[in-house]
N, C-alpha and C positions, 0 to 999 in steps of 0.2 A: 102267777108268782107265788112261791111258798116262802114264808118267813120262818126261819128256824131260830129258836131262842135257846141259848145255852148259858150256863153259869152254875155256880155252886148251889147246893141245896139251900133253899131259903132266900135266894137272891131276888126272887120275884117273877120267875118264869110263868107260873100259872096265873099269877096276878095280872101280868101284862097281857098274856094270851087272852084271858077272859075279856079284857077291855078292847083288845084288837078285834075280837069277834063281835062284840056289841057295838062299838063305835065305828068300825070300818067295814062291817059286814063280811069279814073273812070267814071261811068255814074252818071248823076245828078238825084238824087231821089227828085222829085218835090212834094212839099206839095200841098194839095188841100185846098182852102179857099173860104169862102163866101164873103170876103171883096172885095171892088172894086179895079180894076186894077189901079196902079199908073202910072203916066207919065213914059214912057220908059220901063215899065215892058212888058215882052213878055209871052203870054199864052204858057204853056207847058215848058218854060225855067225857068222863075222866080217862077211861081206858076201855078196851075190849078185853074182857076177861075170858080166857079159854083154858081148857085142860091141856096137859102135855100132849095127849093124843090128838086133840083138835089142832094144836099148833103144828105138830108133825104132818098131819094131813094137809093143812094149808100150804106147808112148805113143799110137800111132794107134788101138790097140784100147781105149784108155781104162782100162787096167789099172794105171796108175801115177799117183801124186800127188806134189806138192811137188818137181818137177824143178828142178835147179840145176846149175851148173858150178863146178868148183873145180880149180885147177891143170891145166886142160885136159881134165878128165874129167867125165863126166856122172854125176849121182846122182839117185835118186828112191826112193820107197817104194811098195810094192804098196798100192793103195787099200784092198783087203780087210783088210789088216793094221791100217790106221788106223780102220776102221769096226767092228772086232771088239769084242765086249763083254768079252773076257778082259782081265785086267790084263796090261799090257805095259810094256817099258822100251826106250828107244833113246837113242842119242847124236845130238845135233843142233847144227849151227852156228847161232849166235844170229841170223844174218841171215835164216834161214828159219822162225823161230818163228811169225810172223803167218800165213804161208801154211799151216803145219802145223796151227795151231789152227782154220783155216777148214774143214778136212776132219775132223780128229779132235776130237770135242766135249768129251770128258771128259779134259782134259789138266792135269797138274801139271808146271810148269816149274821146274827147279832149276839154278842156276848154281853151279859148283864153283870155288872160289878156292883156288889152292894156297897153303899156309902159307909156302912157300919157293919162289920162282920158279926158283932154281937147281936144285931137285929136279925141277921140270917140264922144264927144259932137259935134265937128265940122262936123264929118261924118254924124251924125244924122240930123243936120241942112241942109245938102246938099240934103236931101230927099224931101224937099218942102212939109212937112206935114202941116196939119192945125195947127194953134197956140195952140189949145186945146190939140191935140194929141202930139205935140212937147213938150209942157209943162209937160204932163203926162210922156212921155218917158224920159225926162231929170231927173225928180224926180225918175223914176224907175232905172235909171243908178246908182244913189247914193244908193238906197235901195239894189239893187242887189250886188253892190260891198261890202257893209257892210255885207250882208247875206253870201256871199261867204267867206269873211275873217274870220268871227266868227263861221261859221258852218262847223266843221270838218267832219261831216257825209255827208254833201253836197259835199265837196271836194273829199271825197273817192269814189264818184260815177264816177269820171273821171279817166281814165287810164293814161292820160297825161295832164299836164298843161303847156301851152306854152305862150310866150309873143309875141306881134305883135306891131311893130312901123311903118309898111308900108314901110320898106326899103327892098332892094334886099337881104341883109344878113338875115333878119328876115324871109322873104319868102323862101329863099333857105334852111334855117335851118328847117323850118316846112315841106317842101316838102321832104327833106332828111329823116326826122323822119318817115313820112308816108311810104316812099319807103322802109326803113329798116323794119318797122313793116310788110309790105306786104311780103317782102322777107322771113322773119322769119316764117310767117304763111304758106307760100308756101312750105318751106322746111319741115315743120311738117306734112303736109298732104300727 
């Protein structure tokens, strides 16, 4: 089973992913990107950082799936990671969910809604992005919230919608949900 976590910037995708990995022993499905590594990011943990040439080579060799571009950088997943039978977790922009589900068959999609949008904005500002990128991402937060609220078709792409306020109760509730999903799937197979 692969759990995909979506939501606006700062909603808590990385926060929840880290706890799913440590508490439920899921493997981290790491995205590949051509963007530069940020301060404190770790190769192979946060992202696989590659050059444009390396990305294109992986694409030509058929080793990557779900390629997309965001803010002028390329992203994709190693196909082998999406086809693995191990439980995994990753973060995913909602615009690529359909493409992801075409490759990875056993997917549970979760949308994380922040209880407080201002907290999400604070989380974004902690990333020390350039002012241009930060301004774009703040605008994007408003647009994505509006899109998610008015677009019923988009909401239906998600199996679950949870809220996050970065409290222990919120985290425990989310972990319990995923644990229950995993147990139900295990019983069926």
